[in-house]
N, C-alpha and C positions, 0 to 999 in steps of 0.2 A: 297812644297819646290822646286820641279823641275821647276814649273812654275815661281817661284820667281827667281830662278837661271837663267832660260832662259831669262827672262825679263832683268835681270841685265847684262847678257852677250850681249844681243841685244842692250841695251842702251849704253854699252861700245863700241860696234862696230859702232853704229851710231855716237857717239862722236868722235871715231877715224876717221870715214869718214868725219865728219865735219872739224876736224883738218886738214886732208889731203886736203880737198877742199880749206881751207884757205891758206895752203902751195902752192897749185897750183895757186891760185890768186896772192900771193906774187911773186912767181916765174915768172908768166906771166907778172906782172907789171915791174919787174926788167928787164926781157928779152925784153919786148916791148920798154922800155926806152933806153936800150943800142942799140937795133936794129934801132930805130928812129934816135938816135944820130949818129950812124955809117953811116947811109944812107945819113944824112944831110951833113956830112963832106966828103962823098965819100970814106969812109974807107971800104966799102963793096966790096969784090972781086966777080968776076963773077964765076958762077958754072962751073965745069970742062966740057970739050967738050964730054967726054965719058958718061955723064949723072950720074956719081957717086956723092954721097954726099960729100961736102967739109967740112973740119974742120973749115975753115974760119979764118978771121983776128980778129974776136971779140970773142976770147976764154975766156976772163976774164969777167964774168958777176957777178955782186954782187947779194947776196941773194939766191944762188943755193946750196942746201944741198947735202950731199952724196947720191948717188943713183938716183939723178935727171937727166932727159934727156930733152934737149931742141933741137928743130928742126924748120927749116923753110921749108914749103911745097909750091911748085908752081905747079899749075895744078895737085894737089894731088900726087906730087912726091917730095920726100925729096931732097932738094938741099944743106941744111946745117944741121948738127946734131952733138951734143956733149953730152957726158955722164960725169957726175961728180962723182969722187971717192975721198973722203976726201977733197972735195973742189977743186980738180984739174981736169980740163977738159981733156977728152980722146975721141977718135973717138967712136961713138956708134956702137955696134955690128950690123952685117947685118940683123940678125933675128929681132932685135928691129926696124930697119928701115922698113922692110917688114910689120911688125905688124902695124906701124904707117900709112903706105900707105893704109892698108885695113880698117881703121876705118871709120865708117859712121859719118860724121860731121854734120848731119842734125840738131841735138839739140845743144843748147848752154851750157848746164850744163856739168860739169865734169863727166867722166865715167871711169869705171874700165876696164883696158886692160891688157892682158898678153903679155909682151914683150920678150917672149922666155926665154933665160937663165937668164935674168935680173929679172924675176919674175913679179908679179902683180904691176901695177902702176895706179895711179889716173891721168887721162889725161884731160887737158883743152886746149882750143885754143882761138886765137884772130885773126880775119881776117883784112887784110890791103888792100888798093886799089892796083889794078894790079894783083889780084888773089893770092896774097901772104898770107900765113897763118902761124902764129907763134904758136908753140905747146910746152907745158911744161908738163912733166910727172913726178910726184912725187912718189917715191917708197913706197909701202904699206908693205914692209917686216917687219918693226918694229911694225906697227899697227897690222898686222896679228899675229905676235909672242905675242904681248901683249894680244890680244883677246883670242888666243889659251891658253896662260898661265892662264889667268883669268878663262876661261872656264874649264880648268883642275882643277883649284882650287875649282871652284863651284861644279864640279862633286865629287871631293874628300870630300868636306864639306858635300854634300848631302848624300854620302855613310856613312860617319862617323855619321852624324846626324840620319840617318835612323837606323843604327846599335845601336846607343845609345838609340833611341826611342824604338826599338824592345826590347832591354835589359830592359829598364825601364818599358815597358809594361808588360813583363814577370814577373818582380819583383812585380809590382802593382797587376797584375791579380792573381799571386800566393798568395800574401798576402790577397787579397780580397776573394779568394776561400778557404782559410783555414777553415772557418766554414763549408763550403759544404763538404770538405774532411772529417771533423770530423763526419758529418752526414752520409756520405758514409761509414765510418769505422764502425759506429754502425750498419748500414744495412748489411754490409758484415759479421760482427760478428754474427748477428742473422741468416743470411743465412747459416752459417757454423754449427749452433747448431744441434745436432742429434735429439732432440725432441722425445726421446724415453720415455716410461712410467715412467722410473726412474728419468728422468730429463727433464720434459716437460715445465717447467716454462721459460718464457722469461723475464729476469730481466734487460737486457740492455736497456738503454734509452738515448736519446739525452740530453745533459746538458742544463740547463735553459738559459745559455748565448747564445745558438744557437737556441733558440725557440722564439726569439722576433719577433712577427708577423708584426713589422714595416718594415721588409725587406723580400725579396723573399726567401732567404735562411732560415730565421726564420720561415716562413710559412711552408716550406718543413719539417723542423725539428719538428715543432709542430704537423703537420699532421702525420709524421712518429711515433711520440710518441703515438698519439691516435690510430693509426693502431696497434702498438705493444701491447698496453693495451687491445684492443679488441681481438686480436689473443690470447694473454695470458689468458684472461678470458674464451674464447671459448675452448682453450686447457684444461684448468682446469676443465671446465664442462664435456668435453669429457672424460677426465681421471677419473673423479668421476663416471660418468655413466658406464665406462668400469669396474671400480672396483666393482661397485654395481652389474653389470651383472655377473662378475666372481664369486663374493661372492654368488650370487643367484644360479649359476650353481653348485658351490661347495656344498652349503647347500642342494639344491634340490637333487643332486646326492647322497649325504651322507644319506639324509633322505629316499630316495627311496629304498636304499638297504635293509632295514629291511622289508617293506611290500612285496617286491619282493621275499625275502628269505622265508617269511611266505607263500606266494602264491605257490611257488615251493614246499615247504615242505608239505603243505596240499594236493597238487595234487599228490605227490609221496605217501603220506599216504593213500589217497583214492584208488590209484591204487593197493595197496597191496591186496585188495579184488577184483581183476579184474575178478575172476571167477564168481562172483555174479553180475557183472555189464553188462548192455547191450553193444553191440558193439559200438553204437554211443557214449555212455558215455565214453567208453574206448578210443575211438579216440579223443573225446573232451579233455579228461584229458591229453592225449599225446601231443596234440597241446598246451594246457596250459603250460605244462612243457617246451616244446621247445621254445615258445615265452617268457616264464619267463627267461629262460637261455639267450636268445638273448637280452632281455631287461636288464638283469643283466650285461651282457657284455658291452652293450651300456652305461649304467650308470657308469660302472667302467672306460670306456674310457673317458667319459665326466669329471669325477672326476679327472682322471689323467691329462687331458689337463688343467683343472682349477688350479690344484696344480703346474703344470709346468709353467703356466702363472704367478703365484704368486712367482715363484722362489724357491719353496720348493720341497719336495718329492725326493730329490737327496741325495744319500750317496756316496760321492766322495772318491776315493782312487786311488793309482797308480796300474794299472792292465795291464796284457799282452792281447792286443786286439786279438792276434792270437788265444788264447784259446776261447775267446767269439765267434769269427767267426766260428771256427771249431765246437763248440757245437751247434750253431744256424743252420749251414748247415746240420749237422747230424740229428738234430731234424726234419728239413724240409724234408730231404730225406726219413725218416721213415714215416712221415705223408702223403707224396705224392709220392707213388711208381710209378705212371704213368708218372712222370717227371724225367729228367736226371739232376742231380746236380753235378757240377764240382767246385773245390776249388783250388786256387793258393795262397799259403802262403809262406812268406820268411822263411829261415832257422833260422834266429835269431828272438828274441822276439821284438815286437813293443809295447812300453809302452805309455799309455795315462793316463790322470788323469780324471776319470769319474766314473759313477755309473754302475756297472756291470749288474744289472738287467735291467736298462733302455737301455743300449747299446745292450743287448741281445734282448730286445723287439724291438728295432730299426731294427736289422737284421731280426728278425722273421716277422715283418710287411712287410719289403721289399721282403723277400722270399715268404711270404704268398700272397702278391700282385701278384707276378709272377705266383704263382700256381693257384690262383683263376681266373685270367684274361687271361690265355693262355690255349690252348688245350693240350690234352695229347701228350706226346712225345717231348715236347719242352725242350731244354737244358737251364738250368739256371746256369750261371757262377758267381763265387764270387772271387774277388782278393783283396789283401791288400798290399800296398806299402807305402814307405816313399818318399814324393816329394822332389824336389830340395830346396824348401823353408823350409824344416824341418817339414811340416805338414803331417799327416797321411791321405792317400787316400784310401777309401774303395769303390769298384765298384761292383755293382750287375747288371748283364745284362742277357738278354734272347733273343732267336731268334724267338720269337712269332710274331703275326700279327701286333703288335705296338699299340700305343695309338692314338685315334682319335685326329685330329688337334684342334677341337673345345674344347677339354678337357684340352689341354696343358696349357693355360694361368692360369687356376684355379686348376691345378692338386693337389696342396698341400692344397687346401681349405677343409673346413669341410663339410661333407655329399656330397662329390663329388664322383660319380660313373661313370665308363666308360660304364657299361652295367647294368642298374638299375634292370632289371628283373632277370638276371642271378646272380647278386651280392646279391640280396635279398634272392634268393633260397639257396645260399651258406653261408648265415649268414653274409654278408658283411654290415658293418654299414656306410661306407664312411668316417670313421675317421682314418683309418690306416696311410695314408700318412700325415695327419695333425699331428698325434702323432709323426711320424718320424721327421717332421720339428721342432716341439716343443722340442723334445729330442736333436736334433742336435744343435739348437740355445741355449738350456740350457747348452750345453757343449762348447759354443763359436765357433761352426763350421758352415759350410755351406753345402747345399745340392742342387743339380740341376738334371734335367732329360732331356734326349734327346731320341727321338723316331722316328723311321721310320719302314716301313714294313720289318720284318726280323731282326731288331736290336732295342732293347729298353735298355737304360742304365741309372742307377741312380748312381751318384757320390757323396759320402759323404767325406768332408774334415774336419778333427778334429785336433786341436793342440796337438802336442806330449807332453808327461809328462814334466812339467817344462816350457813349452812355453805358452804364453798368446796370444790368437788370438786377432786380432785388433777389432773384433766386439763382444768380450765377454763382458758381464755385469752380475752383480749379479742377476738381474731380467731380463730374456730374453724378447724381444719384443713380445707383444701379437698378436694373429692372427687377421687379418683384416676380 
């Protein structure tokens, strides 16, 4: 459009120059005729002695338009000159005369010359014998205004057309991309799904109208549907496998309790006659009892984790968490006299909706973890506060050596031990923190750990009574 507009303006300019050249030719013809006639009859006056240009006796020349300048030059000096305004001749301005005297007359075609205050003119000439040269200059003011006006019109039209084209393009593109936006909405909806074990299905699909493979957008929609179907099927298989695994752990843990109880019972029964047993047999029975108790504890922990994963084994009630914390800390202080236990509880009660036994076990596991994995003399602090968001914040910290950095990413995993040899000697199964995480998630809360030498802190956040945590669900997420 810019090129077409430029060509149109240039064509108009060329037409204006052609018209000006015709006016110059007509003006020269009329001027030459009048000059020849005046010279023939002796009506031509002599130029002034001071060398200035004369207005002359032939002031009335037919065919001279407004703004036209006619002059006669002799030896490249202006001897006669007149300018026409509204058809009446007046003396030409001095700057116009100087401009005429500076023109190079080598060519015969009209040329554009700036005559000072009179503006641009199209100038032509005709030579006569005796070194006389008749000059006619036609004003280009009207032509320049016309070309400038048309140029401005073209610019405005181009701007308007480009704006309308841009608007039309936006409308057309937005209309054409509506199917793609619908496909993107489906993808965004799927991306926002929680995909937890209680709602792992992906039911969102692109509508059939947007899956026509005759178009590129249809190909994208069809491919997205296939992807969602594959992912939905895979998630279903994973969820089924996870359910079977949890069920197996639950059943196995439940069934193992009876034979383990029988083993422990027979070992204790046999040791009742310890006086008649050899020392090696006595030691072997003691080890059988110890390992049976440890195995029983491990099976109980696995059964608890399986039940928590299934969302059961919770007896919820409104309870004062301060009482639970106080009981758990007192129990830990009695069982670990070589550690220092400190407690910071508010004066008023802090109510939560939870299972008293499981919350007590959560505290016992955190305090036991600090007791088992820190040397004697370490101070273990427990505090309970209510956060600004209304959630209850429970903090258990110690000033022990800290947790190794390589353990931190999987700290709440199952069978993770910071010191495997020492933990095994102390009866550690590696399930304590995993149980803590499961209990916290079953109550709709969160737990995190921070550790450095001299400071290890576990922070548990639980919703207060009557408050529903954002990540709460009837069935808590399973452990990965």
